[in-house]
Each structure stands twice: as C-alpha cells, then as structure tokens.
C-alpha distance (Angstrom), angle and dihedral (degrees) to the residues before:
residue distance angle dihedral
X1 . . .
X2 3.79 . .
X3 3.81 117.1 .
X4 3.78 122.2 -127.9
X5 3.81 89.9 -109.8
X6 3.82 92.7 51.6
X7 3.80 91.0 48.3
X8 3.81 94.0 51.3
X9 3.82 93.9 40.5
X10 3.83 88.0 57.1
X11 3.81 91.6 48.3
X12 3.81 93.8 50.1
X13 3.81 92.5 46.4
X14 3.82 86.5 61.0
X15 3.80 95.6 47.8
X16 3.75 122.3 91.0
X17 3.77 113.7 -96.5
X18 3.76 118.6 -132.8
X19 3.75 135.8 76.3
X20 3.78 114.1 -18.0
X21 3.77 118.7 -155.2
X22 3.77 127.4 -121.9
X23 3.78 120.5 -104.1
X24 3.79 118.9 -90.6
X25 3.82 93.3 -112.6
X26 3.80 89.8 59.0
X27 3.81 96.5 41.5
X28 3.80 94.5 49.0
X29 3.81 95.4 43.7
X30 3.79 103.5 34.6
X31 3.81 89.6 119.0
X32 3.83 86.3 74.3
X33 3.81 93.2 60.9
X34 3.81 117.9 110.1
X35 3.81 118.3 -112.6
X36 3.82 90.4 -118.1
X37 3.77 140.6 4.1
X38 3.77 142.4 90.7
X39 3.77 124.3 -51.4
X40 3.78 134.5 -173.2
X41 3.79 125.2 -158.5
X42 3.82 99.1 -157.6
X43 3.82 118.2 -153.8
X44 3.79 83.6 2.1
X45 3.79 101.6 -179.9
X46 3.80 108.4 -169.2
X47 3.80 89.1 -9.6
X48 3.78 108.7 -113.8
X49 3.80 90.3 150.0
X50 3.82 92.6 46.5
X51 3.80 92.4 52.5
X52 3.81 90.8 47.8
X53 3.82 92.0 49.9
X54 3.81 92.4 47.5
X55 3.81 90.8 51.3
X56 3.82 86.9 51.9
X57 3.81 88.6 60.1
X58 3.80 100.6 -105.0
X59 3.81 126.1 137.9
X60 3.80 98.4 -111.3
X61 3.77 134.7 -157.5
X62 3.79 121.0 -177.8
X63 3.79 123.9 -165.1
X64 3.78 130.7 -170.7
X65 3.80 136.0 154.3
X66 3.84 90.4 -130.0
X67 3.80 116.9 87.8
X68 3.81 88.4 -166.7
X69 3.82 92.0 57.3
X70 3.82 91.6 46.2
X71 3.82 91.0 51.7
X72 3.81 89.8 50.1
X73 3.80 90.6 49.9
X74 3.81 93.0 48.5
X75 3.80 89.6 52.6
X76 3.82 92.7 48.1
X77 3.83 91.3 48.1
X78 3.79 91.2 50.0
X79 3.81 92.8 49.7
X80 3.83 90.4 45.6
X81 3.80 92.2 49.9
X82 3.80 95.1 -124.6
X83 3.78 131.1 124.3
X84 3.79 119.3 -120.6
X85 3.80 123.1 165.6
X86 3.80 96.3 -140.2
X87 3.81 117.3 -174.4
X88 3.76 138.3 175.5
X89 3.78 100.5 -118.9
X90 3.79 133.9 161.3
X91 3.81 95.6 -134.6
X92 3.80 93.7 -169.4
X93 3.79 94.6 57.5
X94 3.82 95.6 31.2
X95 3.82 109.1 35.7
X96 3.80 120.9 177.5
X97 3.79 116.3 -79.5
X98 3.82 119.3 -102.2
X99 3.82 119.3 -82.7
X100 3.80 93.4 6.1
X101 3.82 105.4 116.6
X102 3.80 135.3 61.9
X103 3.82 94.3 -170.0
X104 3.79 126.3 25.0
X105 3.80 120.1 -171.9
X106 3.79 122.1 -168.7
X107 3.77 121.3 175.2
X108 3.79 129.2 174.3
X109 3.80 93.9 -8.0
X110 3.79 126.4 105.8
X111 3.78 129.6 179.9
X112 3.80 108.3 153.2
X113 3.81 93.2 -164.8
X114 3.81 89.3 59.2
X115 3.82 95.2 55.2
X116 3.85 96.8 88.5
X117 3.83 89.9 53.2
X118 3.81 90.6 48.4
X119 3.78 91.0 51.3
X120 3.81 90.4 48.4
X121 3.83 91.3 50.5
X122 3.81 93.0 60.1
X123 3.79 114.5 90.2
X124 3.83 118.7 -127.4
X125 3.80 106.8 -79.7
X126 3.81 90.2 20.1
X127 3.79 125.6 132.4
X128 3.78 136.4 -121.9
X129 3.81 119.3 -156.1
X130 3.82 109.4 -169.8
X131 3.81 132.3 174.9
X132 3.78 128.6 166.6
X133 3.79 145.0 137.8
X134 3.81 126.4 -70.7
X135 3.78 132.1 -146.4
X136 3.82 90.6 -122.2
X137 3.80 101.0 72.7
X138 3.78 133.1 162.7
X139 3.83 90.9 -156.1
X140 3.78 132.9 34.6
X141 3.79 97.3 -112.5
X142 3.76 129.2 130.1
X143 3.79 123.8 20.2
X144 3.78 121.7 -11.4
X145 3.80 95.2 -158.7
X146 3.84 109.1 93.9
X147 3.80 88.4 -143.3
X148 3.82 86.3 75.3
X149 3.82 96.8 40.8
X150 3.79 127.5 82.6
X151 3.77 119.5 -122.2
X152 3.80 118.4 -136.8
X153 3.84 110.0 -54.4
X154 3.79 91.0 -12.1
X155 3.80 94.3 133.2
X156 3.80 88.7 59.1
X157 3.79 90.0 51.5
X158 3.82 95.2 46.9
X159 3.81 90.6 57.9
X160 3.80 100.0 27.6
X161 3.82 93.7 133.9
X162 3.81 90.0 64.8
X163 3.81 127.7 82.1
X164 3.79 107.4 -102.7
X165 3.79 111.4 -133.5
X166 3.81 100.5 165.5
X167 3.79 130.0 11.7
X168 3.77 130.4 167.7
X169 3.77 129.9 171.6
X170 3.79 115.2 147.6
X171 3.80 98.0 177.1
X172 3.81 112.3 -179.1
X173 3.81 99.4 -31.0
X174 3.79 124.2 131.0
X175 3.78 126.4 -27.9
X176 3.81 106.5 8.5
X177 3.80 92.6 -160.6
X178 3.80 91.7 67.6
X179 3.77 136.4 56.6
X180 3.78 132.3 18.3
X181 3.78 107.8 -35.4
X182 3.78 132.7 179.0
X183 3.81 94.5 16.6
X184 3.77 144.4 69.9
X185 3.80 124.3 -141.2
X186 3.77 128.1 -162.7
X187 3.78 137.9 179.5
X188 3.80 113.2 -171.9
X189 3.79 135.5 173.0
X190 3.79 124.2 -141.5
C-alpha cells in the first residue's frame, strides 16, 4: 500500500513547477495580517501561501508530507529572495506545539481530529486563515470522499470558540456561475 508521502510526492512530480499562488482566503484578506510575527503554512503543498506570507514580512514555516513539494517550495523561495523554513512534516502525527503561531494558514486540507491542536497552536490574538472544499459543490472538483469535504457550516463549528472575522460559504444558492462556489473560507481570531 502506498504511503501518504509517496502519494503526494507522485502528485507534485506531475504538477507544474514555478511560482504557486496564495489561496483566495489569504489574498482577499491579507490586510488583516499582522505587521510581524510567526506564520505556519500547514500542509503547504508547493507553498503559495508561505511565499505570500514571507513577502508580507512574517517569519514563515511551511510543512508538508511531500518532500517533492518542499523541494519545489525551497526553490521558489530562493528564486523569490524570501526566507521560508520549509520542512517535510507529517502534520497529522506531529501538529504544531501550543501557543507557537501568530498566523496559521490551511488551504485544501481537512483533518477534523487535528482541529483542536490547530486551535491550541495559535497564540492569543492570533489568526487562522482556512479554505477548503465543501460537500455542496456546483462542480466535481476537489476530493470526492466526504471525509475530506466540509458539511454545511462545518468550518464555523470546528472553530466556534474563535472570533469570526470573515466567513463565506455560498453552497448552492442563486446563480452558480458567480461567486465563491465549492469551498468555504474563514478568517478567525483567537
């Protein structure tokens, strides 16, 4: 049976190398970022969020189970002239330590059992930027397994002890050709 690392290494070998972009939740709400502090791009993939955070002046760590993705991120950071501490890390078995992060960014990754540890890792006053796929989708993109898809308003429930600053989940309402479909985005303050 293929390990999680082998699976994701194979996926990232197939993806185009270059300069990945930051997630929509981070791009649209970057004005909420602190001027300084520590940030973690969790399950970072090729590191679009990490590069964005580093350019914003934060002290950035980026973790992913894929060594291939981490190598791609290190190369992109070097070419961009920014510093990112990128590490191969199994985030499920080795979550961040409590009260260690000012900004946590999670995009297109969902492990419900990990959410309490993520909440604990954010320092008081720190921010969580989260974006991932929902079960109510207008297109068949992202995971098919409901284990990796949010139910209606679930992201709000997973982080209900935080102060919600931004939330968007349009589900199947109205004109499906417009708006943010297939995903939920959240910015919350601890």
